[in-house]
GUMI-673883 format. One record per residue (C-alpha): residue number from 1; x, y, z; residue in one letter. Coordinates in pm, whole numbers, plus 50000, padded with zeros to 5 digits. Layout:
<recs>
n, c1, c2, c3, res
NUM, X, Y, Z, A
...
</recs>
This chain:
<recs>
n, c1, c2, c3, res
1, 23792, 80952, 39535, Q
2, 23804, 80673, 39801, V
3, 24132, 80553, 39918, Q
4, 24230, 80285, 40183, L
5, 24559, 80292, 40387, V
6, 24675, 80010, 40571, E
7, 24944, 80002, 40841, S
8, 25063, 79794, 41119, G
9, 25261, 79509, 40924, G
10, 25603, 79399, 41012, G
11, 25854, 79104, 41131, S
12, 25802, 78916, 41460, V
13, 25883, 78599, 41641, Q
14, 25653, 78319, 41679, P
15, 25422, 78406, 41964, G
16, 25433, 78758, 41893, G
17, 25158, 79034, 41829, S
18, 25079, 79293, 41569, L
19, 24807, 79532, 41534, R
20, 24691, 79611, 41171, L
21, 24476, 79920, 41089, S
22, 24304, 80027, 40762, C
23, 24146, 80357, 40726, S
24, 23926, 80473, 40444, V
25, 23935, 80843, 40347, S
26, 23779, 81042, 40043, G
27, 23415, 81110, 39935, S
28, 23170, 80834, 40048, F
29, 22849, 80810, 40225, F
30, 22896, 80520, 40477, D
31, 23124, 80212, 40533, V
32, 22946, 79868, 40579, Y
33, 23119, 79564, 40598, D
34, 23490, 79520, 40673, M
35, 23731, 79237, 40631, G
36, 24073, 79135, 40646, W
37, 24210, 78881, 40400, Y
38, 24573, 78740, 40348, R
39, 24768, 78595, 40069, Q
40, 25079, 78382, 40105, A
41, 25308, 78344, 39790, P
42, 25168, 78066, 39584, G
43, 24828, 78057, 39776, N
44, 24503, 78199, 39700, E
45, 24368, 78498, 39888, R
46, 24177, 78390, 40206, E
47, 23947, 78552, 40434, L
48, 24067, 78596, 40784, V
49, 23805, 78781, 40951, A
50, 23526, 79025, 40899, R
51, 23287, 79252, 41089, I
52, 22948, 79424, 40988, T
53, 22878, 79772, 41058, R
54, 22688, 79657, 41362, G
55, 22981, 79475, 41493, G
56, 22903, 79124, 41429, S
57, 23213, 78918, 41348, T
58, 23330, 78628, 41188, Y
59, 23667, 78453, 41195, Y
60, 23830, 78175, 40982, A
61, 23902, 77867, 41204, Y
62, 24275, 77908, 41177, F
63, 24276, 78227, 41359, V
64, 23996, 78187, 41624, R
65, 24110, 78265, 41961, G
66, 24425, 78454, 41838, R
67, 24292, 78744, 41634, F
68, 24030, 79003, 41700, T
69, 23878, 79219, 41448, I
70, 23720, 79567, 41557, S
71, 23624, 79903, 41407, R
72, 23569, 80256, 41486, D
73, 23295, 80382, 41280, N
74, 23372, 80741, 41374, A
75, 23704, 80714, 41232, K
76, 23622, 80471, 40956, N
77, 23891, 80246, 41047, T
78, 23899, 79862, 41095, V
79, 24166, 79690, 41318, Y
80, 24307, 79342, 41336, L
81, 24468, 79250, 41663, Q
82, 24705, 78943, 41594, M
83, 24822, 78762, 41891, N
84, 25009, 78427, 41933, S
85, 25145, 78464, 41565, L
86, 25256, 78148, 41404, K
87, 25485, 78117, 41099, P
88, 25203, 77996, 40895, E
89, 25044, 78358, 40941, D
90, 25300, 78505, 40725, T
91, 25120, 78652, 40446, A
92, 25051, 79003, 40279, V
93, 24730, 79130, 40465, Y
94, 24474, 79302, 40281, Y
95, 24187, 79519, 40411, C
96, 23844, 79511, 40212, K
97, 23583, 79760, 40297, L
98, 23225, 79772, 40143, D
99, 23187, 80130, 40091, V
100, 22878, 80332, 40002, G
101, 23009, 80576, 39734, V
102, 22656, 80731, 39667, S
103, 22298, 80670, 39797, M
104, 22255, 80406, 39568, Y
105, 22588, 80238, 39509, V
106, 22808, 80024, 39707, R
107, 23157, 79931, 39604, R
108, 23434, 79710, 39747, D
109, 23775, 79888, 39798, Y
110, 24106, 79715, 39885, W
111, 24418, 79825, 40085, G
112, 24745, 79831, 39939, Q
113, 24858, 79534, 40145, G
114, 25089, 79513, 40451, T
115, 25339, 79234, 40487, Q
116, 25356, 79016, 40798, V
117, 25626, 78782, 40865, T
118, 25644, 78557, 41158, V
119, 25986, 78366, 41198, S
120, 26256, 78272, 41432, S
</recs>
């Protein structure tokens, strides 16, 4: 069974930094695209950043220049380095991994979510 575990959330002041991690474990063949999403109360879940297996990245415009997504394929882990945090970054952050669970089947898995709170 495939499981994702997120860590790194917390409360920081504006301008602070956090580093989120998401690791997948269990029985699977490979991990393809990885992404970070966030959802604030009353809002829809939105894409923050994603990274392909080859390392190509995409960032939502509202985090460009502040956040960096990276991955360690050997550890099956994706990271989100968040700098210059703003109050509007406050949300629950979720990782989503495209996992090859067999030779012919790929499936999306979601992390449990980690709270990021940015306030004075």
